[in-house]
C-alpha positions as CSV (number, residue, x, y, z in Angstrom):
1,M,110.7,36.4,15.3
2,K,109.5,38.2,12.2
3,K,110.5,41.8,12.0
4,I,107.5,44.1,11.5
5,T,108.3,46.9,9.2
6,L,106.2,49.7,7.8
7,T,106.1,48.1,4.4
8,N,104.9,44.8,5.9
9,M,102.0,46.6,7.8
10,K,100.9,48.4,4.7
11,T,100.8,45.1,2.7
12,E,98.7,43.3,5.4
13,L,96.3,46.2,5.6
14,I,95.7,46.1,1.8
15,K,95.0,42.4,2.1
16,L,92.6,42.9,4.9
17,N,90.7,45.6,3.0
18,K,90.4,43.3,-0.1
19,N,89.0,40.4,2.1
20,F,86.5,42.8,3.8
21,F,85.4,44.1,0.4
22,L,85.0,40.6,-0.9
23,M,82.9,39.6,2.1
24,M,80.7,42.6,1.8
25,T,80.2,42.0,-1.9
26,L,79.3,38.4,-1.2
27,L,76.9,39.3,1.6
28,L,75.2,41.9,-0.6
29,S,74.9,39.4,-3.4
30,L,73.3,36.8,-1.1
31,T,70.8,39.4,0.1
32,V,69.8,40.2,-3.4
33,I,69.5,36.5,-4.4
34,I,67.4,35.7,-1.3
35,S,65.1,38.6,-1.9
36,S,64.7,37.8,-5.5
37,C,64.0,34.1,-4.7
38,G,61.4,35.1,-2.2
39,D,59.6,37.3,-4.6
40,D,59.7,34.7,-7.4
41,D,58.6,31.8,-5.2
42,E,55.7,33.4,-3.3
43,P,53.0,32.6,-5.9
44,E,54.2,29.0,-6.1
45,M,53.8,28.6,-2.3
46,M,50.1,29.8,-2.2
47,M,47.3,27.1,-2.0
48,E,45.5,26.5,-5.2
49,T,41.6,26.7,-5.1
50,A,39.9,23.5,-6.5
51,D,37.2,23.8,-9.2
52,P,33.7,23.1,-7.9
53,S,31.8,19.9,-8.8
54,T,29.2,19.7,-11.5
55,V,25.8,18.4,-10.1
56,I,23.2,17.0,-12.5
57,A,19.9,16.3,-10.7
58,N,17.6,13.9,-12.4
59,F,14.8,11.3,-11.6
60,S,12.0,9.3,-13.0
61,A,8.6,8.4,-11.6
62,Q,6.6,5.2,-11.9
63,V,3.0,4.8,-10.7
64,D,2.2,1.7,-8.6
65,A,0.1,-0.9,-10.5
66,D,-2.2,-1.6,-7.5
67,N,-2.6,2.0,-6.2
68,S,-2.6,5.0,-8.6
69,L,-1.9,7.3,-5.6
70,T,1.5,5.7,-5.0
71,Y,4.6,6.5,-7.0
72,A,8.1,5.1,-6.9
73,F,10.8,7.7,-7.6
74,T,14.2,6.6,-9.0
75,N,17.1,9.0,-8.5
76,S,19.5,9.0,-11.4
77,S,21.5,12.2,-10.4
78,V,25.3,12.3,-10.9
79,V,28.2,14.4,-9.5
80,N,31.3,15.0,-11.6
81,G,34.5,16.9,-11.2
82,I,35.5,15.8,-7.7
83,T,36.8,12.5,-6.2
84,D,34.0,12.1,-3.7
85,R,30.9,11.9,-5.9
86,S,28.4,11.1,-3.1
87,F,25.4,13.4,-2.6
88,T,22.4,13.9,-0.4
89,S,18.8,14.1,-1.6
90,S,15.9,16.2,-0.6
91,W,12.4,15.6,-2.1
92,N,9.4,17.9,-2.0
93,F,6.2,16.2,-3.3
94,G,4.4,19.3,-4.4
95,G,3.5,20.3,-0.8
96,D,2.2,16.8,-0.1
97,G,5.2,15.7,2.0
98,T,9.0,15.4,1.9
99,S,11.7,12.8,2.0
100,T,15.5,12.5,2.3
101,D,15.7,9.0,0.9
102,E,17.7,8.6,-2.3
103,S,14.9,6.9,-4.2
104,P,11.7,7.1,-2.2
105,S,8.2,5.8,-2.6
106,H,5.4,8.2,-1.9
107,T,1.6,7.9,-1.6
108,F,-0.2,11.1,-2.4
109,S,-3.1,12.1,-0.2
110,D,-5.5,12.7,-3.1
111,E,-5.7,13.0,-6.8
112,G,-4.4,16.2,-8.4
113,T,-1.4,17.9,-10.0
114,Y,1.8,17.9,-8.0
115,E,5.2,19.5,-8.9
116,V,7.8,17.1,-7.5
117,T,11.2,18.7,-6.9
118,L,14.5,16.9,-6.1
119,T,17.4,18.8,-4.7
120,V,20.8,17.1,-4.8
121,T,23.7,18.4,-2.7
122,A,27.3,17.2,-3.5
123,S,30.0,16.6,-0.9
124,D,31.6,20.0,-1.7
125,G,28.3,21.9,-1.2
126,E,27.3,22.3,-4.8
127,V,23.6,22.0,-5.5
128,G,21.4,20.8,-8.4
129,T,17.6,20.6,-8.7
130,A,15.2,18.8,-11.0
131,S,11.4,19.1,-11.1
132,E,8.6,17.1,-12.8
133,T,4.8,17.6,-12.8
134,I,2.9,14.5,-11.8
135,E,-0.8,14.0,-12.6
136,V,-2.1,11.8,-9.9
137,T,-5.5,10.1,-10.4
138,A,-7.7,8.4,-7.8
139,P,-7.3,4.6,-7.7
140,K,-10.0,2.6,-9.5
141,N,-12.1,0.6,-7.1
142,R,-11.8,-3.2,-7.4
143,Y,-14.2,-5.8,-6.0
144,A,-15.5,-9.3,-6.5
145,V,-18.0,-9.8,-9.4
146,I,-20.3,-12.7,-9.0
147,T,-22.4,-13.7,-12.0
148,D,-24.5,-16.7,-12.9
149,L,-23.7,-17.7,-16.5
150,K,-24.2,-21.5,-16.0
151,D,-27.5,-23.2,-15.7
152,D,-26.2,-26.1,-13.5
153,D,-25.0,-24.1,-10.5
154,T,-25.1,-20.8,-8.6
155,G,-22.5,-18.0,-9.0
156,E,-20.7,-18.1,-5.7
157,L,-17.7,-16.6,-3.8
158,R,-17.0,-18.9,-0.9
159,L,-14.6,-18.4,2.0
160,A,-13.7,-21.0,4.7
161,V,-11.9,-20.1,8.0
162,D,-11.3,-21.8,11.3
163,S,-14.5,-21.9,13.4
164,I,-15.3,-18.7,15.2
165,A,-17.6,-18.9,18.2
166,T,-18.2,-15.2,18.6
167,G,-17.5,-13.0,15.6
168,R,-18.6,-10.4,13.1
169,L,-18.7,-10.1,9.3
170,T,-18.8,-6.8,7.5
171,F,-18.8,-6.2,3.7
172,M,-20.2,-3.9,1.0
173,Y,-22.5,-5.1,-1.8
174,R,-24.0,-3.8,-5.0
175,V,-26.3,-5.3,-7.6
176,A,-26.4,-4.2,-11.2
177,E,-27.8,-5.2,-14.6
178,G,-25.5,-6.7,-17.2
179,P,-25.1,-5.8,-20.9
180,V,-28.4,-7.6,-21.8
181,D,-31.7,-6.0,-20.7
182,M,-32.5,-8.7,-18.0
183,D,-33.9,-8.3,-14.5
184,I,-31.5,-8.3,-11.6
185,K,-31.8,-11.5,-9.6
186,D,-31.3,-12.1,-6.0
187,G,-27.9,-12.1,-4.2
188,F,-27.3,-14.0,-1.0
189,I,-25.1,-13.9,2.0
190,N,-24.9,-17.1,3.9
191,V,-23.1,-17.5,7.2
192,A,-22.7,-21.2,8.1
193,G,-20.9,-23.4,10.5
194,S,-19.4,-26.8,9.5
195,S,-21.9,-27.4,6.7
196,T,-23.1,-25.1,3.9
197,T,-26.4,-27.0,3.5
198,G,-29.2,-24.5,3.5
199,D,-31.1,-26.0,6.4
200,F,-28.0,-26.1,8.5
201,S,-27.0,-22.4,8.0
202,L,-26.6,-20.2,10.9
203,V,-28.3,-17.4,8.9
204,E,-28.8,-16.6,5.2
205,V,-30.2,-13.3,3.9
206,R,-31.7,-12.8,0.4
207,L,-30.7,-9.5,-1.1
208,K,-33.4,-8.4,-3.5
209,D,-33.7,-5.6,-6.1
210,N,-36.5,-3.1,-5.9
211,A,-38.1,-5.1,-3.1
212,P,-37.5,-5.6,0.6
213,H,-34.8,-8.0,1.5
214,E,-35.7,-11.2,3.4
215,F,-34.4,-14.2,5.4
216,R,-33.8,-17.4,3.4
217,E,-32.4,-19.7,6.1
218,G,-31.8,-19.7,9.9
219,A,-34.8,-17.6,10.9
220,S,-37.9,-18.7,12.8
221,D,-41.4,-17.4,12.1
222,E,-41.0,-15.1,15.1
223,T,-37.7,-13.7,13.8
224,I,-39.2,-13.1,10.3
225,A,-42.2,-11.3,11.8
226,A,-39.9,-9.1,14.0
227,A,-37.4,-8.2,11.3
228,S,-37.7,-5.0,9.3
229,F,-35.8,-5.1,6.0
230,P,-35.1,-2.1,3.7
231,E,-35.8,-2.3,0.0
232,G,-32.9,-3.2,-2.3
233,M,-31.6,-0.6,-4.8
234,P,-29.5,-1.3,-7.9
235,N,-26.1,0.3,-8.6
236,V,-25.7,1.5,-5.0
237,W,-23.1,0.2,-2.5
238,V,-24.7,-0.9,0.7
239,P,-22.9,-2.0,3.9
240,I,-23.9,-5.2,5.7
241,E,-22.9,-6.4,9.2
242,I,-23.8,-9.9,10.6
243,S,-22.6,-10.8,14.1
244,W,-23.1,-14.1,15.9
245,A,-22.4,-15.8,19.3
246,A,-22.1,-19.6,20.0
247,D,-21.6,-21.2,23.4
248,G,-20.9,-24.7,22.3
249,V,-24.1,-26.0,23.9
250,G,-27.1,-24.6,22.1
251,T,-27.7,-23.0,18.7
252,P,-26.1,-19.6,18.2
253,T,-27.7,-16.2,18.1
254,Y,-27.2,-13.6,15.4
255,S,-27.8,-10.0,14.6
256,V,-28.1,-8.3,11.2
257,V,-27.6,-4.7,10.2
258,I,-28.1,-3.4,6.6
259,G,-27.0,0.1,5.8
260,D,-27.8,2.1,8.9
261,Q,-30.8,-0.1,9.8
262,T,-30.8,-2.8,12.4
263,I,-32.8,-5.7,11.0
264,I,-32.8,-8.1,14.0
265,T,-30.8,-8.4,17.3
266,D,-29.9,-11.7,19.0
267,A,-32.2,-13.9,17.0
268,V,-31.9,-17.6,17.7
269,S,-30.7,-19.6,14.7
270,T,-33.1,-22.3,13.6
271,T,-33.6,-24.8,10.8
272,N,-36.3,-24.4,8.1
273,G,-36.1,-28.1,7.3
274,G,-38.5,-29.4,10.0
275,D,-38.0,-31.5,13.1
276,G,-35.8,-34.0,11.2
277,D,-33.1,-31.4,10.7
278,V,-32.9,-29.9,14.2
279,E,-30.2,-32.3,15.3
280,G,-28.1,-31.7,12.2
281,H,-28.6,-28.0,12.4
282,L,-27.3,-27.9,16.0
283,A,-24.3,-30.0,15.1
284,A,-23.4,-27.7,12.2
285,T,-23.8,-24.5,14.1
286,I,-22.9,-25.3,17.7
287,D,-19.3,-24.0,17.4
288,G,-20.2,-20.8,15.5
289,A,-19.3,-19.7,11.9
290,A,-16.7,-21.2,9.6
291,N,-18.1,-20.8,6.1
292,F,-19.2,-17.7,4.2
293,Q,-21.0,-17.7,0.9
294,W,-21.9,-14.8,-1.4
295,K,-24.2,-16.3,-4.1
296,Y,-26.1,-14.9,-7.1
297,N,-29.2,-16.2,-8.9
298,S,-30.1,-19.9,-8.8
299,N,-29.0,-23.5,-9.8
300,S,-31.5,-23.7,-12.7
301,S,-31.1,-20.5,-14.7
302,V,-28.6,-17.9,-16.0
303,N,-28.6,-14.2,-15.7
304,D,-26.6,-11.2,-17.1
305,G,-26.8,-9.2,-13.9
306,F,-24.0,-8.8,-11.4
307,Y,-23.6,-9.1,-7.6
308,H,-20.6,-7.1,-6.5
309,V,-18.9,-7.6,-3.1
310,D,-16.2,-5.5,-1.6
311,D,-14.4,-4.7,1.7
312,I,-14.9,-8.1,3.3
313,V,-13.7,-8.2,6.9
314,I,-14.2,-11.1,9.4
315,Y,-13.5,-10.6,13.1
316,S,-13.2,-13.0,16.0
317,S,-13.7,-12.2,19.7
318,D,-12.8,-15.7,20.9
319,S,-9.6,-14.5,22.6
320,G,-11.5,-12.0,24.7
321,S,-10.9,-9.0,22.4
322,E,-12.0,-8.5,18.8
323,V,-9.3,-9.3,16.3
324,E,-9.3,-9.3,12.5
325,V,-9.2,-12.8,11.0
326,F,-9.6,-12.0,7.3
327,A,-9.8,-8.9,5.1
328,D,-10.0,-8.3,1.4
329,D,-10.6,-5.0,-0.3
330,F,-9.5,-6.5,-3.7
331,Q,-7.3,-3.5,-4.4
332,G,-4.2,-5.7,-4.5
333,R,-5.8,-8.0,-7.1
334,V,-5.8,-7.8,-10.9
335,A,-9.0,-7.0,-12.7
336,G,-10.3,-10.0,-14.6
337,D,-8.6,-12.6,-12.4
338,D,-10.6,-15.6,-11.4
339,L,-11.1,-16.1,-7.6
340,N,-11.3,-19.9,-7.8
341,P,-7.9,-21.1,-6.3
342,E,-7.8,-24.0,-8.8
343,I,-7.5,-21.4,-11.5
344,N,-5.8,-18.6,-9.6
345,V,-3.3,-20.0,-7.0
346,D,-3.1,-16.5,-5.3
347,S,-6.8,-16.6,-4.4
348,P,-7.6,-17.2,-0.7
349,Y,-11.1,-18.4,-1.4
350,H,-12.7,-21.8,-1.5
351,E,-12.4,-24.1,-4.5
352,N,-16.2,-24.2,-4.8
353,S,-16.1,-20.5,-5.9
354,S,-17.7,-20.2,-9.3
355,D,-18.3,-17.4,-11.7
356,A,-16.4,-15.1,-9.3
357,T,-13.8,-12.7,-10.7
358,V,-12.2,-9.4,-9.9
359,G,-14.0,-6.3,-11.3
360,E,-12.8,-2.7,-11.6
361,D,-14.7,0.5,-12.0
362,Q,-13.9,2.5,-15.1
């Protein structure tokens, strides 16, 4: 056993004090270091704020070739500065409607000046706008132009459909003088069955200029006497409606309205060719109407006038309710195009159409 002396105790106490002093010094140093590190590192531990995106809104506008009220808008906007470059679009068509499509098409309600504004919003909420003033003009009206510039036929627009027992035809017409000072000649509307021979027509009306219109085919003496036709006027659009009803047994009946005037109601179709044509007329018309002819002038002369036809609609009630069988307002056609399908494959009209083209008001 080690003998403890006063000298030994003093030595051990000195060692203990040195160790305690070293420990306190170390602890103090660590405290200072930790505090210093915390102060220095704090800015580095904070979240950095990303820069916002750059949004450039831009678009172009293209008017539709067939309707000057309709425009196609192409959105060429871009977003830069962020990974997600997608964006949403909001269109204001100058108070004439809105859209959220990226590149919409819009038909304006009327001609006028419209300030179209595109607002683009990026995925981070940044917004860009672009505006353009659009001068919208009313569409030019298009229609069929029937002339007679050949001396061996009649200018004609002809349409053939499946036979309609009970139906209705509506259209607009206008006659006008050409560039040469010549008289306007007669226009015709012929509603026929399986044959377009005049004596076998269901009904044909002669449309005159500065004189009362009249029947040409299909009307008896009694019908002619009972009818009351208005006088034709040049350069004026006039609506015409012809309806008919066939029962598959006897000859059909028809009604004619020109403008707001009823010409005849439920007249019995007849032949003007005499007793020898009665059987042929019945056979051609017994099932109703299948051929429609808009004709101008005659087979033996030429004329510089024009017969304009527009907004053709043919209806059938054979199913029990009236349905539209054919319609043409000519707006989707190209001015100057020939309406003979042998020349223009896009034409729905009969190959016997002659001197019939698409016209356009200036």
